[in-house]
N, C-alpha and C positions, 0 to 999 in steps of 0.2 A: 608469467603472472599467475598468482594463486589467489583465487577468490573463494571464500567460504560460503557455501550454500546452506543456510540454516535449516534445521529440521523443525518439524511441527511443534515440538515441545518448546523450543527456543522462541518461536513466534508467539505461542500461547502465553508463555511466561512474560514476555515483553509487553504484549497487549494488556494482559491482566494487571500488570504493575502500572502501566501508563494510564489506563482507563479507570483504575480503582475498582474493578469488577472482575469476578472470576469468569473470563470468557471461555467458551468451549470451542474446540476445533475438530473438524473431521475432514477427510480427504474430499476433494471436489474435482470436477472436470476442469481442464484448462480454461482460464478466462481469456476470451478473445475480444479485446476492446475494439470498438469501431463506432460508426455513426448510430447504429441501432443498439449498441451496448456501451454507453459512455462509462469511462473509468478515469480515475485519477492515477497518474503515473509519476512516481518519483524516480529520477535518473541519478545514478551514483557513478562517480568517476574516480579514477586513480590519480596519483600525483602528476601523471602526464596528460590528464584530461581525457583519457580513453574511457568510453562508456563501458563499465564493467558489470553493472547489475541494475535491475529495475525492481521496484515494488509497485504493484498495481492493486488498487482498491476499486471494485465495481462501484457504481453510483450509490447503491444502498449502504455499503460498508463505509464509503467516503463520508456519507452524511452521519451515520451512526457513530463512527469513531470520532469524527470532528465534533459532534455534539457531546458525546460522553466525556471526553477529556476536559471540556470546558463547562460541564454541568449545565449545558443548554437543554431546555425541555425537549423531550422526544418528538413533540408535535412539529417543532422547527425542522427536525431531520426528516420527518414524514413529508412535510411540505416541499422540502428540497427534492426528495425522490419523485414526488408527483410532478414538480415543475421541470425536472431533468437537469438541474444545475444547482451549484452550491452557493449560498449567500456568503458574503465576505467573512463573517465570523467563523463559519465552518471551514472555509478555505484556510484561514490563518491557523486555526486549531489543527487541521490535518497536516499542514506544513510542519508544525511542531512535532506531530507524531512521526512523520517521515524523516525529519531531521534526527530525532532520537533513535529511530529504527536503524540508522547506520551502524549502531552497535552490534546488530545481528551479523554484520560482515566483519567488523573489526575485532570481535572478541576471541576469535580462534587464533591460537598460537601459530605464527608463521604466515598468516594471511596478509595480503597486501592491504594497506590503509586506503579506505574509500571515504568519500564525503558526498553529501547531497549536493548535486549541481543544479538541478531544476525540478520544479513540480509543474505538471500540466493538469489542471483541475478538470474533473468530469464536467461535461457540458460545454467545454471550449475546444477549439481545434487543437489537435495534437500533431506535432511534426511527423511526417511520413516515416523518417528513419527510426523514430522512437516507437511508432506503431509496429514496424517490422520487427524490432527487437522484442516487443511485447508478445508478438505472435509466434516467437521461436519455440519450437518443441525441443526437448532434450533436458538440459540441466535447469530444472525449474521445480518449484513446489507450489501446488494449488490447494487451497484450503477453504472450507466454508467456516465462517466465524460467526458465532452467536454472541452478541453483546447484550447482557441482561438489561431489561427495561427499555431497550431500543429496538433491536432487530438483528436480522441475519444478512450477511453478504459474503462476497468472495474476495480473497486476497491471493495474489500470485507473486512469488519471489522468483525472478528470472536472472540467471547468469548469462551474460551476453556472449561469452566465448569460452 
């Protein structure tokens, strides 16, 4: 199996296009989702339903990206961060971001075709096996993303094998 791990420029370009804003990206420490650090996790599978990759947004970036793509006021995103969970409108918007983000894996020649299988929103329980994959060190890219007019958060792209 060959899974393409996108580089920072690919992630920046995708998010800038999706959010309609010139996001900036810089390297960050690995995101470690858990009860004290909620994150939204998108699970990507291959044609055999094997988990091949994850994209994790910490709670702030979940809220900011979900708000920015839908032109939701920044205060709604700030309220979500304060409350520790995403309202339905931000969840739906973030699901769309994660669904389109599959192109990060599928755009490389020769890479296996992946699709979004599930999204586990920040603030809700995440299955243990998904958390274990999210905590994997090795083939991953962790970045701090600044969404203009909204705020800054962490994204991690993790290859699971």
